[in-house]
C-alpha positions, 0 to 999 in steps of 0.5 A: 557707663554712657554719658547721657544727653539728659537724665531721667530726673531732667526729663521729669522736670521738663515734663512737669513744666508743661503739663497739668499737675493735680494736687492730692487733696484736689483729686480726692475731692474729684474722685467721685465726679463722673466727668473725671477718669483716673488712670493707673499706669503702675505695674500690676504687681504694685497694684496688687501689693499696695492697692488702687484708687477705687474705680480707677482704670488700669492702663500699662504705661507701655501700651498707652500711646496705642490705647489712646490712638483711635487709629491704632488697632489697640485703641480702647474705647475708654479713652474715647470718652469726653472726660478729664483724664488724670493719670497716676503712678506711685510717685508722679514721675512715670505719670508726668512723662506719660502725660507729656507724651500723650499731650504731644500726641494731642491727647489732653490729660493731667496727672496726680503730682505726687502719685499714689503714695501721696494719695494713701498718705493723705487718706484717699480711699484705697481698695484692692483688685481681685487676686490674680489667678495663678497660671495653669501649667500645661499638662504633660501629654508626652508619652514615655 
C-alpha cells in the first residue's frame, strides 16, 4: 500500500475550510429561488435509485471543470448564467472537493454541506428522473 502525502479525508477538510457550505434547511428554503441553481454531481445510478432534488441540474463530477470553462469545447451554457450555484453529492465530500477545484478556476459556487442524504432526512422535496431506456443491442448482420 503506498504511503499517501494526504488522505481523502484531509483533502475534504482542507476544501471545507475555504469554501462556502450551505446547511440543508437553508437550501430547502432557497430551492425555489430562480437566482439559485442546484447542481447534482452524483452518478446517474445514485440519482435513479435515491431520487433527485426537483429542478436540479445533473453534471457528472468528471466533466465539471470542462463544462464551466467558457474556453472549453465542452462548455455548457447552463454554467454561464448569473446565478448562485450550489453543488451537491450524497454526503458533501465530493461536492466539497468539486467546489474547491472550481473556486481555484475562478468559478464561484457553494455546496450542500451534508449532501443529498441530509436533504432527504430533513424533508427536502425529492423526485425521480425518468427511467433510463435500455441500450439497444445491435442486430447481428453477419451471414452464416
